[in-house]
C-alpha positions as a printed Julia matrix, in Angstrom:
242×3 Matrix{Float64}:
  10.75   20.26  -119.2
  12.49   16.91  -119.12
  13.97   17.74  -115.74
  10.54   18.69  -114.35
   9.11   15.37  -115.56
  11.94   13.49  -113.86
  11.34   15.36  -110.58
   7.61   14.67  -110.8
   8.26   10.94  -111.41
  10.61   10.68  -108.44
   8.05   12.47  -106.25
   5.34    9.99  -107.26
   7.6     7.03  -106.45
   8.61    8.52  -103.1
   4.97    9.04  -102.12
   3.63    5.81  -103.65
   5.47    3.22  -101.57
   4.79    4.73   -98.12
   1.1     4.95   -99.02
   0.99    1.35  -100.23
   2.75    0.06   -97.1
   0.44    2.05   -94.88
  -2.6     0.5    -96.56
  -1.07   -2.97   -96.21
  -0.35   -2.32   -92.53
  -3.91   -1.18   -91.91
  -5.24   -4.22   -93.77
  -2.98   -6.65   -91.88
  -4.39   -5.49   -88.57
  -7.8    -6.75   -89.7
  -6.72  -10.02   -91.34
  -7.63  -13.22   -89.48
  -6.23  -16.72   -89.77
  -8.64  -18.57   -92.02
  -6.64  -21.53   -93.41
  -3.89  -23.83   -92.1
  -1.65  -25.16   -94.87
   1.0   -27.72   -93.89
   3.66  -29.44   -95.95
   6.63  -31.81   -95.68
   9.62  -30.28   -97.46
  12.08  -33.19   -97.47
  12.15  -36.51   -99.33
   8.89  -38.45   -99.67
  10.73  -41.61   -98.54
   9.99  -40.93   -94.88
   6.6   -40.3    -93.38
   7.23  -39.95   -89.66
   4.82  -37.02   -89.57
   2.15  -36.11   -92.14
   0.61  -32.8    -93.19
  -2.64  -33.91   -91.57
  -0.88  -34.57   -88.26
   0.8   -31.17   -88.41
  -2.57  -29.46   -88.85
  -4.03  -31.46   -85.95
  -1.11  -30.48   -83.7
  -1.65  -26.81   -84.54
  -5.33  -26.99   -83.63
  -4.63  -28.93   -80.42
  -1.82  -26.64   -79.26
  -3.52  -23.41   -80.35
  -7.3   -23.91   -80.03
  -9.25  -21.06   -81.53
  -6.45  -20.09   -83.91
  -8.84  -20.11   -86.86
 -10.56  -16.75   -86.82
  -7.9   -15.13   -84.64
  -6.2   -11.98   -85.93
  -2.9   -12.68   -87.64
  -1.09  -10.0    -85.62
  -1.98  -11.88   -82.4
  -0.3   -15.17   -83.5
   3.35  -15.76   -82.63
   4.82  -17.76   -85.53
   8.28  -18.01   -83.91
   6.76  -19.69   -80.88
   5.05  -22.18   -83.19
   8.36  -22.98   -84.89
   9.96  -23.72   -81.5
   7.01  -25.96   -80.61
   7.31  -28.07   -83.78
  11.1   -28.32   -83.62
  10.69  -30.14   -80.29
   8.84  -32.94   -82.09
  11.12  -36.03   -82.33
  10.53  -36.35   -86.09
  11.19  -32.71   -86.98
  14.56  -31.25   -87.93
  13.4   -27.78   -88.96
  10.13  -25.86   -89.16
   9.14  -22.57   -90.79
   5.81  -20.91   -89.93
   4.55  -17.86   -91.79
   1.43  -16.14   -93.09
   0.7   -15.34   -96.7
  -1.5   -12.45   -97.78
  -5.12  -13.15   -96.89
  -4.51  -14.98   -93.61
  -3.28  -18.39   -94.75
  -1.01  -19.95   -92.1
   1.77  -22.08   -93.6
   3.68  -24.69   -91.57
   6.6   -26.14   -93.56
   8.38  -29.05   -91.88
  11.66  -30.79   -92.7
  11.97  -34.19   -91.06
  15.04  -35.73   -89.44
  16.72  -38.29   -91.67
  17.33  -41.73   -90.11
  20.56  -43.52   -90.99
  20.19  -46.87   -89.23
  17.63  -48.64   -87.06
  19.18  -50.17   -83.96
  17.95  -53.19   -82.01
  19.97  -53.22   -78.79
  18.88  -55.56   -75.96
  15.19  -54.73   -75.4
  15.44  -51.3    -76.98
  14.79  -50.23   -80.57
  15.48  -46.77   -82.0
  16.89  -44.9    -84.99
  20.15  -43.01   -85.25
  19.84  -39.97   -87.5
  22.53  -38.5    -89.74
  24.0   -36.62   -86.77
  24.19  -39.71   -84.58
  21.27  -38.59   -82.41
  18.62  -41.05   -81.24
  15.15  -40.98   -82.76
  12.23  -43.0    -81.38
  10.42  -45.63   -83.4
   7.1   -44.26   -84.63
   3.93  -46.31   -84.46
   2.54  -45.48   -87.91
   5.66  -45.67   -90.03
   8.91  -47.68   -90.25
  11.8   -46.43   -92.36
  13.25  -48.94   -94.84
  16.9   -48.5    -93.92
  19.93  -50.41   -92.68
  19.35  -52.45   -89.5
  21.91  -52.97   -86.73
  21.5   -55.64   -84.06
  23.39  -57.82   -81.6
  25.88  -56.69   -78.94
  26.08  -53.06   -80.02
  27.76  -51.93   -76.81
  30.75  -54.21   -77.45
  31.99  -52.22   -80.43
  35.45  -50.9    -79.58
  34.73  -47.46   -81.05
  31.8   -45.48   -79.7
  31.1   -44.04   -83.15
  31.82  -47.3    -84.94
  28.22  -48.02   -85.86
  27.84  -44.54   -87.34
  31.06  -44.92   -89.36
  30.14  -48.16   -91.08
  26.49  -47.14   -91.49
  27.52  -43.94   -93.28
  29.95  -45.82   -95.49
  27.14  -48.15   -96.55
  24.63  -45.31   -96.93
  26.9   -43.15   -99.09
  27.61  -45.89  -101.63
  24.6   -46.82  -103.79
  25.86  -50.37  -104.34
  26.31  -51.13  -100.64
  23.12  -49.3    -99.73
  21.23  -51.66  -102.04
  23.15  -54.82  -101.07
  23.73  -54.68   -97.29
  20.56  -54.9    -95.22
  21.89  -55.65   -91.73
  24.94  -55.16   -89.53
  25.23  -57.66   -86.68
  27.67  -57.23   -83.78
  28.73  -60.54   -82.24
  29.85  -61.19   -78.64
  33.47  -60.37   -79.51
  32.44  -56.95   -80.86
  33.12  -58.0    -84.48
  30.84  -57.17   -87.38
  28.9   -59.56   -89.57
  27.14  -58.09   -92.6
  23.96  -59.61   -93.99
  23.44  -59.04   -97.74
  20.15  -58.84   -99.6
  21.34  -60.98  -102.49
  23.04  -64.32  -101.83
  22.9   -66.86   -98.99
  26.28  -65.97   -97.51
  27.22  -63.99   -94.41
  30.1   -61.5    -94.55
  32.53  -61.76   -91.64
  33.76  -58.18   -91.61
  35.69  -58.3    -88.35
  36.64  -55.03   -86.67
  36.36  -51.48   -87.95
  39.97  -51.22   -89.03
  40.73  -51.1    -92.8
  37.04  -50.57   -93.65
  37.74  -49.06   -97.06
  40.05  -51.93   -97.99
  37.54  -54.55   -96.87
  34.71  -53.03   -98.88
  37.02  -52.68  -101.87
  37.96  -56.37  -101.7
  34.33  -57.4   -101.29
  33.3   -55.36  -104.31
  36.06  -56.97  -106.37
  34.76  -60.4   -105.33
  31.22  -59.52  -106.4
  32.27  -57.9   -109.67
  35.16  -60.1   -110.77
  35.43  -63.18  -108.55
  31.97  -64.69  -108.7
  29.61  -65.13  -111.59
  25.84  -64.95  -111.06
  25.54  -68.72  -110.42
  27.98  -68.66  -107.5
  26.29  -66.07  -105.3
  24.25  -68.78  -103.53
  26.99  -71.44  -103.38
  28.94  -69.86  -100.52
  27.89  -69.54   -96.9
  30.66  -67.3    -95.56
  32.93  -64.58   -96.88
  35.73  -63.67   -94.45
  37.31  -60.21   -94.8
  39.06  -60.09   -91.42
  42.56  -60.83   -92.59
  44.65  -58.25   -94.42
  45.05  -58.94   -98.11
  42.73  -61.97   -98.06
  39.14  -62.81   -98.94
  38.3   -66.32   -97.74
  35.1   -67.89   -99.12
  33.53  -70.97   -97.55
  31.01  -73.12   -99.36
  27.97  -74.47   -97.57
């Protein structure tokens, strides 16, 4: 008897799932797109594109999509379309049961904003250019001056990442300026001094010496007494009062 019950149970399971999937398949053929739901999946710090703009782009690119059968809509094509947008790093498009179209976007993350000659743009975390967007400006490190005179083509990315990856420097350094000799000058948020960083050699050592100056060399009253901090020479930190 127990064996017969087991066989009967297995038979029910074997028949149940094909029937359920067949009903779902029949139902899906009749489902239409009734709602567009869009979302930004990355940090809220950047707003290069908004959920409202995503929805507008869908309606502009695919007029008549609302009310169209789900089976007639190519979600992979929509993903390719959105990933061509200069603000978008990744996009996933899918339908949930009932015909709700979901567009989930992950934005590109800017590392530094560059002002070079008459051009302004962002460099993202991969070193790729991003345009400046009209409705939003990212609050990130700024680089200006004679950018093309840096001796290393990836020099700006190297120092920008070093600043970005350290919470202290990310909070303290607001601008990197490249002078006519291709040397770096850092502009801090706190204090009236400029930091003559020099070239890109010994970056770790220079930042280590500068941190020691801030933490151990100066007290709070001295931050505004100096006009220059020179890190260019090995083993030395030279401070000049104004």
